N, C-alpha and C positions, 0 to 999 in steps of 0.2 A: 269646632273645638278640636284641637290636635290631640291625638292619643298620646299617652305617656311613652317616652322613648328613652333609650340608653344613650346618654350624651357624655363624651369625653372631652374635657377642656385641657388644652396644652399651652402653657405660657410661662416664661421664666420670670415674669413680673408678678410678685405675690398679690399685689392689690388687684390687678386685673383678674387674676385667677379666682380670688375670693368673690369679686363682684359677679363674675360670670357663673360661678358655682351657686351663689345665692339666687341669682336671677333665674337660672334654669330649674332650680329646686322649687321655686315659687310657681313655675309653669307646670309643675307636677312630674318632671322628668327624673329618672335615676341618673345621678351625676357622679362622675369620678374625675379626678384632676391629676395632672402630671406637670412637673416643672421643666421637663426636657423631652426631646423627641425619643430618646432612648427609653426613658421611663414610660412614655406613652405606648411604645411598642410592647413593652413587658406587660402592661395592663391589657392590651389588646389580645395578647396571646392567651390570657386567662378568660376573657369574655369579649365577644365581638360587639362593638358599639354600633348604634344606628347612625350616629352623627358625631363627627370630630370637629371641634372649633379650635384652630391652632394659630398661634402667632407665627409669622414668617421668620422674623429675625430672632434667632436663638443661638446661643453658643453650642458647639458640637453639631448635632443633627438639626438642621434648620427646618422650617415648615415645608419647603418644597421637597426636601428629601423625605420627610415624614409622609407627605402626600403620596410620593412615588411608592413607598413601602406599603402604605395603607391600600392603595389601589391594587398592588400586587397580591397582598395577603387577604384583603377583605374587599373585593370589588364592589359589593353592594353598599358599603359604608360611604356616606356622603361626607365631604370635607368643606368647611368654610374657613377661609384664610383671613387673618388679621395682620395689618401692617401699620406701623407708626409713621411710615415714611410716605405713604400715599403714592408710591411709585406706580405709574400706569404700566410701565414695562414689566415690573414684577407681577402685577395683578394679571396682565395678559398671559404671562408665562404660566402662572398658576392655573388659570382657566383652561389653557391649552393642555396642561398636564392632567386635567380631569377634576379640578376643584369645582364644587357647585357654584360658589360665588366668593367674593372677598369684600372686606369692610375695612375702611381706614380708621385708625385711632387718631384722636379720641372719637368714640362713637356714641350715639344717643341710645339710651336703654330701649326705647321703643323700636329703634332701628334694628338692633340685634334680635329683639323678640320677634319682630315680623319676619326677618330673614330666616330665623330658625323654623318658624311655623311654615313658611313657604317651602323650605328644604324638606321638612318631614312630610308635608302634603305631597310633594313631588315623589318622594320615596314610596308613599302609600299607593299612589296611582301606578307607579312602575310595577309594584308588587301585584296589584290587582290585574294589570294587563298581562303580566307573566302567567299568573294563575289561570286567566281566561285562555291564553294561548295553549297552556299545558292541557287544559280540559278539552280544548278543541282537538289537539293532537291525539289525546286519548280516545276521543269520540271517533275521529277519523280512523285511528288504528283499529278500534273495535269494529268499525264498519268494514274495513279492509279484511279483517280476519274472516269474514263470512264468505269471501271469495276463496273457497277451499276446494280441493280435489286433486287427485293424482291421475285422473284419466287423461288419455291423449288429447281429447278435445279441450280440456281445461288447461293443459300445458300449452296448447296453441294459443289460448286466450291470454295467458300470462305473457307469452312472448310478444304478442301484438301490443299489449299494454305497455311493456317495457320499451318497445321500438317507437311507439307513437307519443309517449308521455312528454318527452322533452322537446318535441316539435310543437308548432302552433297549428297543426292541421285540424280541420274540422273532422269529427268522427261520428259515424252513424252506428249506434249500438242496437242490434236487432235480437229479439228473443221473445218467448212466450212470457205471459205475466208470471211474476214470482221467480224468474231466473236470476235476478240480481243486476239488472241493467244500471240502476242508479249507483250501485256499489262499484261497478266497473268505471262509471264516470268519475266517482270520487277518487278511485285509485289512480286514474289518469291525472286528475288535478293534483293529488297529493304528491305525485312523483314528477310534476312538471316544474318549469321555472316560475310559474305563477302560484305556487303552493302557499306563499305567504299572503296572497290576496284573496278576495272573496270567492266563495263557491256558492252560486245561487241556483236553486232548483225550482223549476216551474212545471206543474202538472197541467199540460195544455188540454187534457181531456175532461177536466172538471169545471171549467169556467165558460160562461157564455162569451160570444165573440167580443162584445163591447167591454166586458170586464177584463177579458184576457188582454185586449189591446191596451187598456189603461194600466194593467199590471206590468206588461212588458215595456211599454214606451213612456209611461207616466202621463201626467196631464197638467195643463195650465189652470190657474184659478178661473172658475166660471166656464170651463170647457163644456160642462153639462150640469144638469141638476144634481146638486150634492157635492160638486167640486168646489169646496169652500176655500181651498188653498192649493198652492203648487205641490205636485208630488213627483218625485223622481221615480222612474220606472225601474224594473228589476235589471234590465240590460244596462242602464246607467249605473245602478248600484254595483253591478259586477265589473265595472271599469277596471282594467288591468288584471282581472281574474277570469273566472270561467262561469258561463251560464249553461246549465243543463236543461234542455227542453224535452221533457218526457211526453210520450204519446204525441209526437210531432204530426202524425198522420191526421189528427183530429182538428187541426187548425183550418180556418176558412180560406177560400181563395184570396180574399182581400188581405188577410194577415200573411198569407204565403208571399204575396207580392211585397209587403212591407218588410218582412224578414229577409227576403232576397236582397233588398236595398241595404239592409244592415250588413249582410255578408259581403256585398260588393263594394259599398262606399264607406263602410266603417263609421256610419253616422245614423242617428235617430232623429225623429221629430215628435215631440210630445203631442198628445191629443189636445187640440185647440191651440197649438202653437205654430209659428211660422218659421222659427229659427232652427237650423240643423245643429245638432250637438254631436261632436266627435266622441266615439267610444272605442276603446281598445279592449275587446272582449273575445275570448275563445268560446266558440259554440260547440257543445256536444249535444247530440240529439238521440232520442231513442223511440222505438215503436215496437208493438207486438203484431203489427200488420205488415203485409207485403207491399212495400212502397212501389216496387217496380210494377206490380199489377195495378196499383192505383194510378200510376202514371199512364199505363196503357189504356185505362178506363177514363182518362182525362179528369180524374178526381184529385190529382196532385201535380203541381207544376214540375215539368221535366227539368227546367233550368235550376230550380231550387233543389230537386233531388240530387243533381250532380254536384251542386255546391256543398250539400250536406254529406254526400257519400264519397268524400275524398279518401277516407279510410273506413272500412266496414269491419265491425266486430260482431260475429254471430254467436250468441250464447246457446249452448245445447240444452234441451230440456233434461230434467233430472232422470226421466225414464231411460234416456239414452246413455247415461253414465252411472249405472247402478253401483259400480265399484266405489263411487264417491259418497254413497249414502251412509255407510258406517262412520266415515270421517266427519261428515257434517253432523250426524246424530250425536256423536261423542262431543263435538264442539258445543252444540246446543245444550247438552247435558251439563257440561262444565259451566256454561253461562247461567243456566236457570236452576241447577241442581240444589243450590243452597237457598232454601226459602226463608230461613230465619228460625223456623220451628222444627225443621228436619233437613237432612242432607241426603240427597239421592246421588249415588256415586257410580252406578253401573247400569247397563242394559242387559237383561237376560239374553243368552244366545238365541232362544226361540223367538223372543221379541225382535231382536235384530234381524232375524231371518224374515219375519213378517214385514218389517220396514223395508228391507232390501227388495222384496218381491212386489211391493206396491207400485202402482203406475204413476202416482203423484201428479195428478192433473194441475195442482196448484204449485208444483215445483218446490224450490228451496223454501219459499215462504210457508207453504203448507207443512213441510217437514218440521220447520221451526215451531210452528203453532202446535203440532202434534206432540213434540217432545215437551214443550212447556205445559201442555194440558196433562200429559202423563205424569210429570213431576208433581203437579198439584193434586192429582187424584190418587196416586199410589200411597199406601200407608207404610211401604217398605223403603229400604235404602237402595232397592233395585227396581228398575222399570220392568214389569212383567207383561205378558201378552194381554191379560185382562185389563191393563191400564190404557191400552190403545183403543182408538175408535173401532166400532163394530165393522165398519167397511174395510178396515185393515186386518182385523182379526179374521174375518170371513170374506175374503175377496171372491168375486164371481169366478166360478170354475171355468177353466179354458175348455173349449170343445174337446170331448173325448177324455177329459181328465177324470180319474177315478175319485169317488167321494167316500170310499170305504173307511178312510181314517176318521171321518166324522162320526163313526158309529162306536167309538171307544167310550167306555163307561167313565163317569166322573172320577172313580177311584183309580182307574188306569191312568187318566190324565194327571191326577194329583201325584201319583207315584213317579211318573216320568218327569214331571216338573221338579219335584223335590230332589230326585237323583241328579238332574241336570244342574240345579243350583249348587248342590253339594260338590259335584265335579268341578264346577266353575270356580269354587273356592278351595280347590285342591284337598278336599276331604276335611276341611276345617269346620267342625260341627257348630262351634259357637258363631263363626262368621256367617255360615249358611243359615242358621236359625234366625240371626238378626236380619239377614236379607229377606227371609221368608216372612218375618213378622210373627214368629211363634216362639214359645219358650224352648230352651235347649232340651228339656226333659220330654216335651212333646215330640220334637224331632227324633230323639233317641228311641222313643217308643215306636215310632213309625218305621225307623230304620231296622229295628229288630224284627218287625213284621215283614219287612222286605228282605231280610237275611243279610243286611249290610252293616249290622252293629257288631 
């Protein structure tokens, strides 16, 4: 069933105009009518139609001229042309100019009804596809936003991404878990000439060899127990796009050999199949292990390593770029700070100091989870030190480091914290009280005791 649409009918013949108006109204559409091209443009300036049904032969502005103006002003509006002359040349001219279709007069009622339904269904599918593309772009952008930092190491990463993106080179992305290897792969794909094609990510470390082979290469019906039908593998699904192989060091020697064939011959063979299938796919690989060391230990094929390591991007751990921690923390706060029931808008300076001093063994992923957890736990509009995990609040002391500061009384710590929050709000007591989660009168009473009121 076609959803109701806004339909504009244009014809200088009154009988045809009334017939089409009545027919479209019975279909449940909102219908407007015009007896000339000029009048139709005036109506379109008031409200954009979803569909225009226009005669070609009209005095003044004819249907082809109206089509051209409609395409210019309302490119998403579909146009169906009607002609009493059945001229193939005129119809072809209209289709080339962007008309959805044409119909010769006299037409059958069912004929025009079906054509309108087909046009509106076509428009619906186009709108859905555009919405999906926009969602994908937003998702990709939100992922790319996480590759943040102003450190020299990250600037170097940005430059490598920019240089390699528009090539078809295979890239090996190396770094500890949580440093953002998949985000770099998505950034390369999003800035490449393949960006409109699929990006397929495969975690090679989580699947058994037989399952991973089937996932990558697909299988023929009956290839093994449970293979009830043909299945296209992920490499085949990524045709003309990008395939990201995460934790590449974990694949077996057998799969290493088959992957090498893909990179060399640009073809695959499904499990249980005998025919070779050509694939045009760019491979990006990632690992948190030292592949060169694995090659020396004969645990990874040397020829495959060199095929993968055409360009190498090494992501630094977060502990080696502490200047990026405040940037990332603020980004995650903006992302997760609005929970629907409260809004957390800032991170207290002392909390940020603790974040910056942490070693972050889980890297950026751990920092993201920490900020998200703090937003959930804090009753205030500011993340405070007590909202952070105990391991961050009380990190192990470095050798020889004094622990005298841990002997302060609770009242001393409260005083220092309240005054820091007040200073961070430029002395605005109302804003400071809100950030602290206390009444303004309570804050004022404490400030008088501190001699700051």
